[in-house]
Structures are given as C-alpha cells and as structure tokens.
Legacy VTK file of the C-alpha trace (Angstrom):
# vtk DataFile Version 3.0
C-alpha trace
ASCII
DATASET POLYDATA
POINTS 276 float
105.131 147.553 73.216
101.696 146.725 74.431
99.680 143.998 72.643
96.446 145.055 70.824
94.464 142.502 72.934
94.843 142.936 76.817
94.811 139.968 79.014
91.623 139.479 80.871
90.383 137.090 83.583
88.279 134.046 83.015
84.363 134.263 83.216
83.071 133.128 86.557
79.527 131.857 85.585
77.487 130.745 82.737
76.136 134.153 82.147
79.487 135.598 82.083
80.569 132.691 79.736
77.682 133.576 77.281
78.759 137.170 77.314
82.408 136.278 76.557
81.263 133.921 73.765
79.108 136.734 72.114
82.142 139.173 72.670
84.458 136.650 70.888
82.120 136.334 67.949
81.862 140.190 67.615
85.669 140.458 67.881
85.910 137.773 65.094
83.684 139.847 62.870
85.511 142.991 63.434
88.977 141.260 62.916
87.635 139.809 59.554
86.434 143.153 58.522
89.821 144.846 59.014
91.730 142.033 57.459
93.914 141.344 60.576
94.135 138.073 62.452
93.869 138.231 66.365
97.643 137.999 66.756
98.230 141.068 64.584
99.314 139.143 61.549
98.169 140.264 58.014
95.144 138.263 56.684
96.421 135.962 53.953
95.604 137.188 50.487
93.954 134.913 48.049
96.211 132.140 46.503
95.678 133.872 43.098
97.126 137.338 44.038
100.313 138.718 45.456
100.487 141.945 47.460
103.832 143.705 47.646
104.459 146.796 49.748
107.288 149.311 50.039
107.491 151.311 53.225
109.968 153.728 54.478
109.171 153.580 58.334
111.435 156.395 59.421
112.793 154.109 62.388
109.225 153.892 63.588
108.888 157.621 64.357
105.739 159.279 63.048
105.290 162.922 61.944
103.895 163.502 65.491
107.383 162.652 66.728
105.996 159.621 68.566
107.999 156.382 68.380
105.457 153.612 67.787
106.332 150.341 66.031
102.951 148.899 66.992
101.344 151.594 64.720
103.646 150.685 61.840
102.776 147.038 62.370
99.075 147.901 62.186
99.480 149.717 58.933
101.127 146.600 57.403
98.674 144.277 59.028
95.613 146.256 57.702
97.074 146.239 54.082
97.060 142.433 53.897
100.552 142.680 52.257
102.280 139.371 51.644
105.853 140.909 51.233
107.107 144.202 52.601
110.281 145.914 51.520
111.122 148.198 54.477
113.607 151.120 54.645
115.177 153.180 57.592
114.985 150.553 60.262
117.098 150.692 63.530
118.628 147.639 64.946
119.526 148.002 68.628
120.311 151.656 68.589
120.258 154.125 71.479
117.804 156.440 69.773
115.086 153.766 69.571
115.730 152.140 73.005
117.928 149.202 71.865
114.978 147.521 70.074
115.659 145.075 67.121
112.909 146.670 65.126
112.960 143.972 62.383
112.382 141.277 64.820
109.648 143.183 66.699
107.708 143.927 63.533
108.059 140.303 62.213
106.975 138.858 65.555
103.953 141.159 65.829
102.981 140.254 62.171
103.920 136.563 62.250
106.186 136.940 59.185
109.577 135.822 58.130
112.262 138.541 58.169
115.696 139.620 56.983
117.633 142.761 58.115
120.568 144.253 56.337
122.848 146.759 57.812
123.748 149.870 55.708
125.806 151.617 58.489
126.901 151.427 62.157
124.714 153.878 64.286
124.457 154.676 67.956
125.690 151.387 69.183
123.654 149.381 66.722
122.872 149.360 63.013
120.566 151.049 60.473
119.411 149.751 57.229
116.789 147.717 55.287
114.542 144.769 55.922
112.314 142.438 54.166
109.195 140.857 55.715
107.568 137.928 54.041
104.639 135.666 54.651
106.665 132.816 53.107
110.267 131.640 54.000
113.068 133.888 52.875
115.461 131.209 51.399
118.654 133.284 51.043
119.739 136.833 50.698
122.744 138.980 49.701
123.646 142.458 50.675
125.288 144.718 48.055
127.250 148.003 48.863
126.262 150.786 46.502
128.511 153.652 45.362
128.441 156.964 47.363
130.638 160.028 47.890
132.334 161.603 50.799
129.760 163.215 53.119
126.896 160.909 51.866
125.328 158.020 53.787
126.374 154.480 52.829
123.606 152.743 51.034
122.932 149.268 50.100
120.633 146.938 48.218
119.109 143.859 49.968
118.439 140.998 47.591
116.182 138.189 48.784
114.730 135.043 47.335
111.443 133.908 48.670
109.627 130.578 48.440
105.971 131.206 47.698
104.986 127.550 47.489
102.165 125.940 45.615
104.597 124.905 42.845
105.590 128.467 41.987
109.205 129.524 41.256
111.194 131.610 43.705
110.164 135.109 44.047
113.188 137.484 43.623
112.856 140.869 45.485
115.473 143.600 45.788
115.015 146.269 48.346
116.828 149.656 47.988
117.078 153.056 49.543
119.062 155.524 47.364
120.922 158.511 48.169
118.869 161.586 49.022
121.598 164.133 48.375
122.600 163.750 44.675
120.911 162.787 41.519
124.228 161.712 40.038
124.888 159.351 43.024
121.343 157.973 42.590
121.918 157.214 39.058
125.223 155.475 39.806
123.398 153.493 42.450
120.671 152.124 40.293
123.195 151.222 37.540
125.194 149.434 40.120
121.996 147.577 41.352
121.238 146.209 37.916
124.803 145.159 37.460
124.723 143.227 40.769
121.326 141.492 40.417
120.685 138.878 37.848
116.981 139.110 36.869
117.586 137.533 33.499
115.181 134.558 33.119
113.708 135.362 36.513
109.974 135.246 36.077
109.171 136.782 39.446
111.667 139.693 39.948
110.810 142.875 41.744
112.725 145.989 42.650
111.148 148.068 45.469
112.248 150.828 47.823
112.675 154.505 48.428
114.492 155.870 45.315
114.556 159.474 46.448
113.690 160.313 42.706
110.602 161.336 40.844
109.415 159.355 37.867
110.716 161.794 35.343
114.092 162.237 36.924
117.313 160.969 35.141
117.793 157.873 37.410
114.261 156.690 36.884
114.242 157.485 33.279
117.347 155.371 32.889
115.380 152.445 34.504
112.521 152.903 32.199
114.843 152.698 29.196
116.221 149.378 30.582
112.586 148.051 30.403
111.542 148.212 34.059
107.997 148.831 34.754
106.677 151.389 37.269
103.681 149.523 38.704
102.440 152.623 40.682
102.188 154.673 37.461
100.765 157.282 37.270
102.212 158.950 40.367
104.664 161.675 41.425
106.279 159.992 44.499
109.704 158.597 45.293
108.619 155.177 46.608
108.280 152.407 44.055
107.612 148.788 43.312
109.126 147.941 39.939
108.753 144.914 37.714
111.709 143.462 35.818
111.726 143.252 32.110
110.073 140.064 31.088
108.498 139.462 34.466
105.508 137.169 34.415
103.660 138.865 37.130
100.679 140.755 36.032
99.802 144.029 37.733
96.211 144.019 38.992
96.037 147.225 41.070
98.130 149.670 42.812
97.664 152.204 45.676
99.218 154.584 47.998
97.942 153.793 51.414
96.423 156.364 53.754
98.681 156.274 56.758
99.561 159.879 57.156
100.851 159.815 60.702
102.901 156.725 61.279
105.940 157.740 59.155
107.087 160.589 57.108
106.413 158.341 53.992
103.295 156.776 52.892
103.274 153.016 52.239
102.755 151.997 48.614
101.428 148.661 47.510
100.899 146.773 44.206
98.590 143.780 43.822
99.660 141.124 41.163
98.139 138.098 39.500
100.397 135.089 39.887
101.318 133.526 36.562
99.864 130.217 35.820
102.019 127.245 37.247
103.334 124.971 34.626
LINES 1 277
276 0 1 2 3 4 5 6 7 8 9 10 11 12 13 14 15 16 17 18 19 20 21 22 23 24 25 26 27 28 29 30 31 32 33 34 35 36 37 38 39 40 41 42 43 44 45 46 47 48 49 50 51 52 53 54 55 56 57 58 59 60 61 62 63 64 65 66 67 68 69 70 71 72 73 74 75 76 77 78 79 80 81 82 83 84 85 86 87 88 89 90 91 92 93 94 95 96 97 98 99 100 101 102 103 104 105 106 107 108 109 110 111 112 113 114 115 116 117 118 119 120 121 122 123 124 125 126 127 128 129 130 131 132 133 134 135 136 137 138 139 140 141 142 143 144 145 146 147 148 149 150 151 152 153 154 155 156 157 158 159 160 161 162 163 164 165 166 167 168 169 170 171 172 173 174 175 176 177 178 179 180 181 182 183 184 185 186 187 188 189 190 191 192 193 194 195 196 197 198 199 200 201 202 203 204 205 206 207 208 209 210 211 212 213 214 215 216 217 218 219 220 221 222 223 224 225 226 227 228 229 230 231 232 233 234 235 236 237 238 239 240 241 242 243 244 245 246 247 248 249 250 251 252 253 254 255 256 257 258 259 260 261 262 263 264 265 266 267 268 269 270 271 272 273 274 275
C-alpha cells in the first residue's frame, strides 16, 4: 500500500529551499482544510465533542471491485472520527493478500485498535474491529446465536479511556445476521443480556444490524429505551445510545463515500457531558 506522500530528494540550493518551504506551507493549508494530518491520521476533534463512526468496509473491496485499504483509511481520516466501529474485516486471509487489515488501518490512521474474530476464513480470520484515538483499556468478545447454514456472529465490547477526567467510554460493535429477522432479534436480545450498560454514562451500540428502523429487531431495541442517533433514516447501519446515557447528540450524517465499500459510513457527533 503506497503512502499518500511520496518520498522526495532534498533541495540543492537556496532557491529550491524557498520553493520547498512555500510548498510545505501550501500542503499544510490543504491538510488543514481536509481535516487530515500529514501522516494520514484523523484531525483531532474539539475536546468538547465526540465523533463516533460505524463502517462496514466489505474487507476493503469497493463497488468497483478494487481492493484498497488506503481508500478506506482516507474516508475515516477525512471524517475526523474519534472512534470507529468496523465490520467485515479480513485478518491475514488469502483473498486479501494475507494482510492484517486492522493493523494496517490503525497504523495508517495513528489510532489504537482491537480486532475480534467471528470465524476462520481462508487461512486467517474474518470479523469486527474498533479503532480509537484513545487507548482501548480492555475488551470482550461475545458469541451470538445463529442457526445451521448462517455465518457465526459476534459482539465486540470495548472500554476506552477518553482522558480529561471523563469516565470510560463503553462501545459495543456488532454485525447481525443478514439471512433471518428471527435470528437478528435473538442476537440483539443476547447482546443486551451480555453487556452491562446499567449506570454507564457513556454507552454506545454501533454496527451493521442488517435491519431497517421499523423492523422487529429494531422496534424491540426502541422499546428497551435505546436511541437511534441517526434518526430519521432508512438504513441498516446504526450508532445507538443506551438508556440513560449522558452523551448528548449534536448532529448525525451518512458520509458521501459511494465507491470505497458496499456500505456508506455513518457518523454521530456528541457533546461530552460535563465532568464532575
């Protein structure tokens, strides 16, 4: 995977040096304009807001059938996301050239990372990952119910240290069954049995639910008090707030990245609660 910035030789005289100096200034302006640091990392959001993305990356293969992790990384970097729940990642599989995709994306973006295997696949693994601007303190992987002939599915539960005196951020990443509404409902019920969001001021559930907002699995979540922070929308990718969460939704959007994957990334911006 080539870097965005190609290696160049050193200037040979003062005129060249002045030219390089002006070029660097221009690059700095462009980088600032697009919200991306020179090393490809997302530009840090304000200390008062939190940006959370969910993105099914289709193992880095775009709708043009081109495998391009750098393109996925650019979408994430341009968004300025602080935390990203990722679905459909390959880890050292033959179809994606033996690349550990989570590590490659994390390295390109300068973020902390955690991968979780849903199943063995082509000599490696396939599953979920979380990227975070801040350290991921610990994680748990939960197997979800599924039937014969369906793919195994998991939930990746993470605890993140956002610093500045804030409590741990609790993020759960899921990718639910695409074949059966009944299985999806069993899976969301199991997720809520497995995770403990009671008393958690900063709990979010994000991912590809393979279910529209008015479908039975999602209706059940709404009845439990979970908030759809992308509402109104008709998609199957979500960022949800737990009942009683102290995060306050500021804005939400579906990002315009129509080629990089067969899903569009979704992102919610929150106001942090006041630190006691």
